[in-house]
DOGUTOR-14045 format. One record per residue (C-alpha): x, y, z; residue in one letter. Coordinates in steps of 0.2 Angstrom, whole numbers, padded with zeros to 4 digits, always signed. Layout:
// DOGUTOR-14045
XYZA ...
END
This chain:
// DOGUTOR-14045
-0001-0002+0001M +0007+0017-0005T +0002+0033+0001L +0009+0048-0007E +0008+0064+0006V +0008+0079+0000P +0027+0089+0005D +0016+0105+0011A +0006+0096+0024L +0022+0083+0028V +0029+0103+0034A +0016+0108+0041A +0012+0094+0050L +0029+0094+0054E +0034+0078+0056R +0048+0067+0044D +0040+0056+0033P +0045+0042+0044K +0036+0045+0059E +0023+0054+0050L +0020+0034+0041E +0023+0025+0059R +0007+0035+0063E -0001+0031+0051V -0002+0015+0049R -0005+0014+0066L -0020+0024+0064A -0028+0014+0053V -0024-0004+0063A -0031+0004+0078I -0048+0011+0069D -0045-0006+0059W -0045-0015+0074F -0056-0004+0086R -0071-0008+0072R -0070-0027+0072G -0062-0027+0055L -0046-0037+0060V -0038-0045+0076S -0022-0040+0088Q -0008-0048+0078G -0015-0045+0060R -0018-0024+0066A +0001-0024+0075A +0006-0032+0057E -0004-0018+0046V +0005-0006+0060A +0021-0012+0058G +0027-0015+0077V +0024-0031+0091S +0007-0035+0098R +0015-0029+0114A +0019-0014+0106E +0003-0012+0100F -0006-0017+0114F +0005-0003+0124D -0004+0010+0111E -0019+0002+0114L -0016+0004+0131A -0008+0023+0130A -0027+0030+0120R -0038+0020+0136Q -0045+0006+0120I -0049-0009+0124E -0038-0022+0121N -0050-0037+0117V -0066-0037+0108H -0082-0048+0118V -0095-0053+0107D -0111-0055+0117I -0122-0070+0107E -0107-0077+0107D -0101-0077+0122L -0119-0083+0126K -0115-0099+0116R -0100-0103+0124E -0108-0101+0142I -0123-0115+0135E -0106-0127+0129I -0100-0126+0146A 
END
């Protein structure tokens, strides 16, 4: 995936291009994870960080790192 960011925007954000790339990848990964589109492991991969680092990033933003589907939980309780 390639994202082209205009030089003027990079300058306005006062970010190094590599730092900006990391921030964008992390933002996308967090958004996809929050919406349940990707797993924790896949989100970490998208972000380009380890799973532990991804958890740290979620914690820093006060975002839950576990998603529980109530219907799945009910089915599991019924089986047990």
